[in-house]
TIVO-302155 format. One record per atom (N, C-alpha, C): residue in one letter; x negated, y, z. Coordinates in steps of 0.05 Angstrom, whole numbers, plus 5000, padded with zeros to 4 digits. Each point is the difference from the previous one (the first is absolute). Example, Ala and Ser with C-alpha at 12.3 -4.5 7.8 and 13.67 -1.06 7.14 Angstrom:
<sites>
A473648865156/A501850245000/A498250245000/S500750214986/S498450245001/S501550225014/
</sites>
This chain:
<sites>
M172611033927/M498750144978/M501250284997/A498450204995/A500950274998/A501450054973/K501850195000/K501050104975/K498050214989/A500050034974/A498050174988/A501350194980/I498750244998/I500850194979/I497450124990/M499950054974/M497550104987/M500450274988/V498150185004/V499950264988/V498050014978/Q500950034975/Q498250024977/Q500450284988/G498150084984/G500050274989/G499750004969/T500850214988/T499750034971/T497250064992/M498350085020/M497350094996/M498650015027/S497450044999/S498550055025/S500950275011/N500050035026/N500750255014/N502950084996/A501749814994/A502950064999/A501250045028/G498549925020/G500950035028/G500749745013/K499149774989/K500649745011/K499149975029/S497550085005/S498949965027/S501650145021/I500750254995/I501450165020/I502949905003/L501349934978/L502749905003/L500049735014/A498049834995/A499849755015/A499650055030/A498450205006/A499650075028/A502650095013/G501550164985/G502550105010/G502049785005/L500149804982/L501849785004/L499249835024/C497349975004/C499149865024/C501050145025/R499950275000/R500950155023/R503049975005/V501550014978/V502949985002/V500749725012/F498949794989/F500649735009/F499249965029/R497750125007/R499149985028/R501950155018/Q500950244992/Q501950155017/Q502649845003/D500749844980/D502549855001/D499749735014/G497749965013/G499649775017/G498849754987/C499150034975/C498849774986/C497049985006/R499049765001/R497149955000/R499150024971/V498550204993/V499350054972/V497050034996/A499149914977/A497250024994/A499750074970/P497950164993/P499550064972/P498349794987/F499949994974/F498349814986/F499450124972/K497449994993/K499250064973/K497849814993/A500549824982/A498149784994/A497350114991/Q500150194982/Q497550114989/Q500150315000/N498150125014/N499950295001/N497350094989/M500050214984/M497550124991/M499750275013/A498050035017/A499850255015/A497250025012/L499150245004/L497550055015/L500550065029/N502550065007/N500750055028/N500749735012/S498249905017/S500449745012/S499950035031/F500549785013/F500350005029/F498949745011/I499050005024/I499049755012/I501949925023/T501049754998/T501849905021/T498549935025/R501549935021/R498749935025/R498349754997/E500549844980/E498449764995/E497650064983/G499650254992/G497750074984/G500449954971/L502549994990/L500649944972/L500950264987/E499650014974/E500450254985/E502649984983/M501650215001/M502550014986/M500650284990/G501950034982/G500750264988/G501450185020/R499450254998/R501150205019/R503050034997/A501149974976/A502850044996/A501749805017/Q499049765002/Q501549805016/Q499750055030/V497850145007/V499850085028/V502150215007/V500450194982/V502150205003/V502749875003/Q500549814982/Q502649865001/Q500449845025/A497849885010/A500149855025/A500650195023/E498750235000/E500550205021/E503050084999/A501050054976/A502850074998/A501849785010/A499249754996/A501549775010/A499649945029/G498150155013/G499549965028/G498549745007/V498449904981/V498549755005/V497050044995/E498449825011/E497150014997/E499349944971/P498350164987/P499149934973/P498649744999/S500649844980/S498749744996/S499249964971/V497849864996/V499149954973/V502049834985/L501849865014/L502149854986/L501750194983/M500150255007/M501750194986/M498850094974/N497449954996/N498650084975/N497749804996/P500649764990/P497949794998/P497950064979/I500650174980/I498050064980/I499750304998/L497550105003/L499450284998/L497850034979/L500450174981/L498050074980/L499050285005/K497450025005/K498850265005/K498250084977/P500950184983/P498550074976/P497250115006/T498049904986/T497350105003/T499150164976/N501449964977/N499450164976/N502549984983/D499950094975/D502350024983/D501049724991/T498349805002/T500849744989/T499849775021/G499050055024/G499749795019/G500850075028/S500549795016/S500950045028/S498749795018/Q499850075026/Q499549805020/Q502649875006/V500149744999/V502449845005/V500049895028/I502050085016/I500249915028/I502449825003/V499649765010/V502149805002/V500349925029/N502450025011/N500549945028/N498150165018/G499350254992/G498450175017/G497049974997/E499149814983/E497249944997/E499150064971/V497650094997/V499050054973/V499849744985/W501349984977/W500149774982/W498050024978/G499450244991/G498150044979/G500350274987/Q498150074983/Q500050244984/Q500649924971/M502150114989/M501049904974/M500850234981/T499749954974/T501250184981/T503049934998/A501550174988/A502949944997/A500449744985/R498549964979/R500349754984/R499349765016/E497950015016/E499349775017/E502249945021/Y501150225011/Y502049955020/Y502549884988/F500950104977/F502449894987/F499649714993/A497549924995/A499549724993/A500349815023/V499750105025/V500149825023/V502350065020/K501650214995/K501950095020/K502149785007/K500649824980/K502049805006/K499149815022/Q497349985004/Q499049845022/Q500950115028/L500850255000/L500750135025/L503049975008/V501549884982/V502949975006/V500549865027/P498549785006/P500549875026/P499450185024/D498050174998/D499450195021/D502250205004/V501150104978/V502250195001/V502449875013/M500749774991/M502549875010/M499749915029/R497649925008/R499749935029/R500450245017/A498950234992/A500450255015/A502950085001/Y501349994977/Y502850084999/Y501749815017/Q499549744998/Q501649815015/Q499850045030/Q497650065009/Q499650045029/Q501550255010/L499950214984/L501650245007/L502949945000/S500949854980/S502849934997/S501049845024/D498349825010/D500849845023/D500250165026/E498650235001/E499950165025/E501950245000/N501450054978/N501650254998/N502749954989/D501750205002/D502749994989/D500150114972/V498450214995/V499950134973/V497250054992/I499449954975/I497450074988/I500650214978/V498650235002/V500250204979/V497449984983/I500449914975/I497849944982/I499650244982/E497550084996/E499350224981/E498649894976/G500950094976/G498749924975/G497650184995/A498849974977/A497750164992/A500350104972/G499450264995/G500350104973/G502849974990/S500349874977/S502649964987/S500449714993/P502449895002/P500549724991/P500249984970/A500050234986/A500449994971/A497450044984/E497749965013/E497550014985/E499849754983/I500850024975/I500449764983/I497349864994/N497850145003/N497449874996/N499249835024/L501250055023/L499349865025/L502249815010/K502450034990/K502449885011/K499849695001/N498849884980/N499949714999/N498249885021/D498150165010/D498249905021/D500850105028/D502450115003/D500950105026/D501049765017/C498149895015/C500849785017/C500950085028/F499250255009/F500850085027/F500050305004/V500050164979/V499950295003/V502750135000/N501549964978/N502750124998/N502149784998/M500949944976/M502249814998/M499149725007/G497449944997/G499049745009/G500549965030/M499550225016/M500449985028/M502950005007/A501650164986/A502950015005/A501249724996/K499149864979/K501149734996/K499149815021/A497450015008/A499049825020/A501450045027/A500650255007/A501350065025/A503050014998/K501149964976/K502950024995/K501050275011/A498650214992/A500650275011/A501450174979/P502450115006/P501250194982/P498350254999/V500150144977/V498250224994/V501450274999/L498950205013/L500850284997/L497850124982/L500950124977/L498150124981/L500050305004/V497750125005/V499750295007/V498850154977/G501350224992/G498950184980/G499450275012/D498050144988/D499150265010/D501150224982/I502050145010/I501250224983/I498350255000/D498250035020/D498450245001/D498150024976/R499149774990/R498250014976/R501649994974/G502650005001/G501650024976/G500649734988/G502250004984/G500749764985/G500949765017/V501350055023/V500749795018/V502049804988/F501850104983/F502049814988/F498649824980/A498150114985/A498549834981/A498249815016/Q498850095022/Q498449825017/Q501649765008/L502350055012/L501649785011/L501249824978/W501250124980/W501349844979/W497849854984/G497850144995/G497849874985/G498849775015/T499750035026/T498849785016/T501949765001/V502550065005/V502049785000/V500149864972/G499850164979/G500249894973/G497649824993/L497750055012/L497649844993/L499849755017/L501849975020/L500049765016/L501349774985/D499249765006/D501349764990/D502849985013/P501949854987/P502749995012/P500149915029/D498349795007/D500149915027/D498950205020/E498050164990/E498950215017/E502050235003/R501350074979/R502050215000/R502249945020/A500749745002/A502249925018/A499250045029/M497450025005/M499150035028/M500150295010/V500250194981/V500150285007/V502950065009/K500350055025/K502750045012/K500750295006/G498050174998/G500650295006/G497850174988/L500850244991/L498250204990/L499850245020/V497750115002/V499650235018/V498650224984/I501150245001/I498750244989/I498750145023/N497450034998/N498450115022/N498850274993/K499550165021/K498750264998/K501650204985/F502750015006/F501850184986/F500050285014/R500050204983/R500250285010/R502450134986/G501750135015/G502250154987/G502749905009/D502050064983/D502849955005/D500749724989/E500549815018/E500549724992/E502449974982/S501950185002/S502549984984/S499350034970/I497950154994/I499250034972/I498949734989/L499049835018/L498949754992/L502149784995/T502350045012/T502149795001/T500749894972/P500450164979/P500749884974/P497849814990/G497550075004/G497949834991/G499949745016/V500550025026/V500049765017/V502249814991/R502350104994/R502249834991/R499349874973/Q498850154982/Q499349884974/Q497849795003/L498250055018/L497849815005/L501249745011/E501950025018/E501349765011/E501549854978/E501250144981/E501449874978/E498149864981/L497750134995/L498049894981/L498749755012/T499450015025/T498449785013/T501849795013/G502450085008/G501749815015/G499049975029/I498450195009/I498849985027/I500850265015/P500949985025/P500850245014/P497650175009/V500450265000/V498050185012/V500750025030/V498249905017/V500649985028/V498850235016/G498750184986/G498950235015/G498850214982/V500450255007/V498650234988/V498650135024/V497449955002/V498550095024/V498650264993/P500450205017/P498750264994/P497049995004/Y498750204989/Y497150035004/Y499650065030/L498749815013/L499750025030/L497350125007/H500150205016/H497550135010/H499449895027/L498949765001/L499349865024/L497049955001/D499049985024/D497149965004/D499549715006/I500049844979/I499749715002/I497849924981/D498249825009/D497849914983/D501049904973/D498650094980/D500749914973/D497649864988/E500349894975/E497949844988/E497750174988/D497649955009/D497550094987/D500250284989/S498750054977/S499750264988/S502650114989/L502149844998/L502550094990/L501550185021/S499049995024/S501350155022/S499950304996/E502350135005/E500050294998/E498350135021/R499449865021/R498350115021/R497350084990/L499149884978/L497350064990/L499950264983/T502250124995/T500050254985/T499150225019/N498950214989/N498950225017/N502350145015/R499350085025/R501950155016/R498750275008/T501750185008/T499050265009/T498749985027/A497750135004/A498650005026/A501850125021/A500049885024/A501650095023/A498150125020/L501050055025/L498450125021/L497549845005/V500349745001/V497749825002/V499949844974/D497850024986/D499849894973/D497949784998/I501049764993/I498349764998/I500049914971/A497749964988/A499749924973/A499049714999/V501549824987/V499149734995/V499049984971/I497649914996/I499049984973/I501349774985/R501350074979/R501449794984/R498149874980/V498449825010/V498249854983/V501549834980/P498849934977/P501549864980/P501049735009/R498649875018/R500849735009/R500950005029/L501550215006/L501050055027/L501649765010/S499549925025/S501549795013/S500750085028/N502349895010/N500850055028/N500250295007/F501450164983/F500550285006/F502150035022/T501149775009/T501950015022/T498750055027/D497350025000/D498650045025/D500650265014/F501350194986/F500350275011/F502950085004/R501749805005/R502850065003/R500650175024/A498749955023/A500650165024/A499250294996/L497850054986/L499250284994/L502050134982/E501049854980/E501850124980/E502750075012/A500849865021/A502750045011/A500350245018/V497850155004/V500150235019/V500550264985/D502150145009/D500650264988/D497750195005/G499350154979/G497850195003/G497349884992/V499949754994/V497649864991/V500449914972/S498250074982/S500149904972/S497949794996/V500749784987/V498149794992/V500250004969/R498050124988/R500050024970/R498049804988/Y500949874979/Y498349814985/Y498950154976/V497450034998/V498850174980/V497949844985/D499750074974/D497949874984/D498450194983/T500150265007/T498350204986/T498850195021/V497850134993/V498850205017/V502050235005/A501350084978/A501950235003/A502349925019/G500949754998/G502249915017/G499249975029/L497449955005/L499149965027/L500250255017/G499250234988/G500350255015/G498250015025/N501250105022/N498550035025/N501549875023/P500249745000/P501649875021/P498650015027/D501549935021/D498949985027/D498649735005/M500849814984/M498849735002/M500249864973/V497949854994/V500049834976/V499949715008/I501749844988/I500049715005/I499249854975/L498149835002/L499349824978/L501349735007/P502049914984/P501649775007/P498749744989/G501449785004/G499249754990/G500149994969/T498549824989/T499949974971/T499449714993/K501049924977/K499549724991/K497349974987/N498650234993/N497349984989/N498550255011/T498649965022/T498750225014/T497850124982/M498349844988/M497850114985/M500950164975/K501949894986/K501050144976/K501450265008/D501550005022/D501450245008/D498150215012/L497849915012/L497950185009/L498750154976/L499549854979/L498950124976/L501950204988/W502649935001/W502150194991/W500050265016/L499749975027/L499850245017/L497750184991/R497849874993/R497650144993/R500450144973/Q501249864981/Q500350114973/Q502050234999/T502049995017/T502150215000/T499250255015/G497849985015/G499250235017/G501350005027/L501749805006/L501349995026/L498049945022/E498149834995/E498049945020/E498550255009/A499150164981/A498650255006/A501750195016/R502650014992/R501850195015/R500549905028/I500349745004/I500449895027/I497650065017/L497649974989/L497650065015/L499950305008/Q500850174982/Q500150295006/Q502050055022/L502349884999/L502050045020/L499049915027/N498749765001/N499049905025/N497950185011/D498250114984/D498050195009/D501350245013/A502450074990/A501450245011/A501749935025/G499949745008/G501449925025/G502549844996/C500749934975/C502449844995/C499549715008/A501949895014/A499849725009/A500449814976/V498549785000/V500249804979/V500449735014/F502049854991/F500649745012/F500249794978/G498449795001/G500149794980/G501149755012/I501749864985/I501249755009/I499449784980/C498949785009/C499349774984/C498150084978/G500949994974/G498250084979/G499150285002/G501650185011/G499250275005/G497850025020/Y500149835021/Y497849985020/Y497449914986/Q500249804983/Q497649904985/Q498850234983/M501750164987/M499050214984/M498350215016/L500850045025/L498750215016/L497249935008/G499249754997/G497449925009/G497750084981/Q497749885005/Q497650074985/Q499849844974/S500949755000/S499849844976/S502049775000/L500649904976/L501849774997/L498649814981/S499849755007/S498749804984/S501949764995/D499849904976/D501849784991/D498449784988/P498549845016/P498249804988/P501449774987/Y502549955006/Y501549774989/Y502050084978/G500050254993/G501950094979/G502949995009/V500550055025/V502750005010/V501650234988/E498750234997/E501350234986/E498750064974/E497850145001/E498650094975/E497349884997/G498849895021/G497349915000/G498150245004/G497549945008/G498050215004/G500550165025/S498950245000/S500250175024/S500650294991/V501150155018/V500750284995/V499650165025/R499150254997/R499650185022/R502750085012/G500250005026/G502550105013/G500050305003/M502050105014/M500350295003/M498150115021/G498949835017/G497950085018/G501050145025/L502549985007/L501150145023/L500049835025/L499649744998/L499849835023/L497549824998/P498649955022/P497549844999/P500549704999/V501549914980/V500749724997/V499549914971/S499849744996/S499749894973/S501749754997/T501249964977/T501849784995/T498949814979/V500249745006/V499449794981/V502549834996/F500849984974/F502449844994/F499449715001/T501849845012/T499649725003/T502349854986/R499749744997/R502149854987/R502449955018/Q499650025026/Q502149945019/Q501850255004/K502649964999/K501950225005/K500850005029/T499850235013/T500950035027/T503050065000/R501549855015/R502950045002/R500849955029/T500850205014/T500749965028/T501650235011/R501849955018/R501450205016/R498250075023/V499950265007/V498350085022/V501450195019/T499050015024/T500650215019/T497450105012/G500050245011/G497650115011/G500550265015/R497850115009/R500250255016/R497650184991/F500650254995/F497950184992/F497950045022/N497550014992/N497950075018/N500150305006/A498150095016/A499850295006/A498650134976/V501450024978/V498950114976/V499750305003/G498350124984/G499650295001/G501350144977/G499150234995/G501050164977/G502850105004/L501350084979/L502650125001/L502149825013/F499849744996/F502049825011/F499249865026/A498650155017/A499249895026/A502449925016/G502350124994/G502449945015/G501149724995/L498849854981/L500849734994/L498949815022/A498050085015/A498749835019/A502049865019/G499849735001/G501749845017/G502749934989/R500750114977/R502649944989/R500049734985/E502149865003/E500249734988/E501050024971/F499249814984/F500949994972/F500549714993/E501549964979/E500449744988/E500250024970/G499449794986/G500150014971/G499049744989/Y498850014977/Y499049754987/Y497750074982/E498449804995/E497750034982/E500349824975/I499550124977/I499849854974/I497750124985/H497749855000/H497850124985/H497949784993/M498650064980/M497649844992/M497650165009/G498149885013/G497550145007/G499750045030/E497550035008/E499250065027/E498550265001/T500750175020/T498750265003/T498350005025/E497550074997/E498150005023/E498850275004/S499350065025/S498950265007/S497050014992/L499250234991/L497250044993/L498450145022/A501550105020/A498850155022/A502049985023/P499250075024/P501950005022/P502450184993/V502449905003/V502450154992/V502149985022/A501950184998/A502350005018/A502249844986/E500649765010/E502149844988/E502750115009/L502049974983/L502750085008/L501149835022/S499449744998/S500949815020/S498049785003/D499449925025/D498149795005/D501349745009/S502749984998/S501449765007/S502649984984/V499949864978/V502349974983/V501249725004/T502749995005/T501549755005/T498649845022/G499150135021/G499049865023/G497349864997/T498650054978/T497449884995/T497950225003/S497549924997/S497850205002/S499550134973/R501749934980/R499550114973/R500750305001/R498250154988/R500250294999/R501250094974/D501250245000/D501150104975/D499450304998/G499450084975/G499950284994/G497550155008/C500150254993/C497750175005/C500950295000/Q498650175016/Q500650285001/Q497450165000/A499950214984/A497650175000/A501150294995/G499850175020/G501150274997/G503049994996/S500950124978/S502950004994/S500749804979/V498349784997/V500549794981/V500649745015/Y502149864992/Y500849765013/Y500649784979/G499449755007/G500649784982/G500949765016/S501949844988/S501049765013/S500949814979/Y499949745006/Y501149794983/Y502949955005/V501250125021/V502649935009/V502250164985/H501549864983/H502450124988/H502150045022/G501150245001/G502050065020/G498850135026/I497450055000/I498850115024/I501150275007/L500950154980/L501250275004/L503050005003/D501249754999/D502949994998/D501549995026/G498649955022/G501450015026/G500750285008/D502250035015/D500950275008/D497950155016/E498749865019/E498150145017/E497550084984/V499149824982/V497650074984/V500750224981/A502249984985/A500850214981/A500450275015/G501249995024/G500450245015/G497450135008/A498049845008/A497450125008/A498650124976/V500249874977/V498750114975/V501350274993/I502750005000/I501450254992/I499550225020/L499949945026/L499450205020/L497350124996/A498049834995/A497350114995/A499850184976/L501349914978/L500050174976/L501550265004/A502249995015/A501650255005/A498450195017/E498849905021/E498450185018/E497650124986/K498749844984/K497750114985/K500850224981/K502449984989/K501050204981/K501450235013/G500549985026/G501550215013/G503049984997/V501049764993/V502949964997/V501149915027/D502250125008/D501349925025/D501249724997/P499149805015/P501149734997/P503049995004/A501150195015/A502950005005/A501650064974/S498650124980/S501350064975/S500249764981/L498749785008/L500149764984/L502149805011/G500849824983/G502049815008/G498949785019/K501849835009/K499349785018/K498849774984/V498049885011/V498849764989/V501649765010/S501449874982/S501749775009/S500349824976/G497849864993/G500049844975/G502049775000/E500149845022/E501849775000/E502950095001/E500650195016/E502850105002/E500850124973/H498250144987/H500650124974/H500549784979/K498449795001/K500249794981/K502749865002/Q500849935025/Q502549865004/Q502450174993/R499850265004/R502150184992/R500350004969/Q497849994986/Q500249994971/Q501449754990/Y499549775013/Y501449764992/Y503050025005/D500750125022/D502850045007/D501350184980/L498750224992/L501150184980/L500349864973/L498149834993/L500249854975/L502549825000/A500349855022/A502449835003/A502650164998/E500050235013/E502350175000/E500750094971/A497950064985/A500550094972/A501049774983/L499049765004/L501049774984/L502949945007/R500750015026/R502849965007/R501850204988/A499050254997/A501750214988/A500249984970/H498049904987/H499950014971/H500049734985/M500049795015/M500249734988/M502549865011/D501249844985/D502449855008/D499149765016/M499650035026/M498949795016/M501949765003/K502650064998/K501949775000/K499549824976/K499750134977/K499549854975/K497349855002/I498050135012/I497449885002/I500149765019/Y501550025021/Y500449775018/Y501549774985/D502050084984/D501449794984/D498149864981/I498250164987/I498049884982/I498149815015/L499250095024/L498249845016/L501449735008/E502550025009/E501449765008/E500649814977/A500750114977/A500749834977/A497549864988/G497750135001/G497649884988/G500249984970/V498749794989/V500149964971/V500949724993/
</sites>
């Protein structure tokens, strides 16, 4: 059975996911078989495993840092918000139902066996499990029903807890002391270390406060981690990557729709020096990019209407008329067609006119498509003709089927070795259901080369496209930072001692 350690936070976005990933990397570098675990994750960024099961993206990042294949065992429950009060509930990678928060809380205890089976299997196969909590363990309105999220999971796994506070948002001492103070005595005893995260400045100025915090809580501060400027996937809309960036030599604009999902599709493009990937949600912010990407969304019809109401649809059509490339992925692909129909009320019900840039039509069905795919680009035309013959891989997560209304140029006519076709191209407009289709080095390189040549930018002035190498380097830099700023000897002692 594996030893376990749990990373909890004083609030959402305190940095739990990244610190857990860093610990996974450190333990892996030290020769341990390590796996991440988060019983319940709420996120729109999801991933499809090789078995066709859906899990949260944060645990995929942690698995990559640990050097292991992502498995739905690492995230047995995924909540994908569909509105302000409800979510699609995914259990063991399969859709369990659509529920309001109240409905979910009424039945969540039924899922304890699923959580513990997943955890036990991981524990049997590894030396160390790094568990991530959710939100804060001190939410006193929810604490009594915490059967597997924070302290409930820590107790079930007998995992000592590291409590992380975010100093960048201020009040970190109150965060940590207040959280500890609101815990029950048995829960407080499980907190074996405090971590101050996202620190900027001279650490010596912080020292008196650290000492007083240790005296007040009786818990050692095992790390003061600086604000790390690393390019690692973060959770949903809280990610800093979604804030506007300055346009570079090659400028790509991703439309930040309200229900944006899977914005990790563009990592290879983002990692290239001289290329900007800006997430924009206004006409003014859109400007005059070289390429517009319509990303995935949890509610295609509602976000299409939002595009229409904000004026972004009209501006995208103007840009395309002027020669700007437009690429839609999943829900973005559906938006680019002629119409969207929802006869079963999967999203909004009824029908809505599409953007009219591709000769396809989408009908939403009750069945959710979930699959990993590989494929090869056809001899497509337009600006990205250089994609012809290049291989891609990724995954599909979508409701609905898209059919051609006229003879079209498909992006690929053989996906995962079957005769199933994917995507469509018309002029400088492209659409595909495949998340990650732009993420391979060769595909990203061909896209950037085409955009640079069209604009008259010397490709030699741009950086190297090396997504996987870049990603692994970021994990190594994260581990290096944790070794420098956390007391890893103390953390190993905490891990060995347990609770």
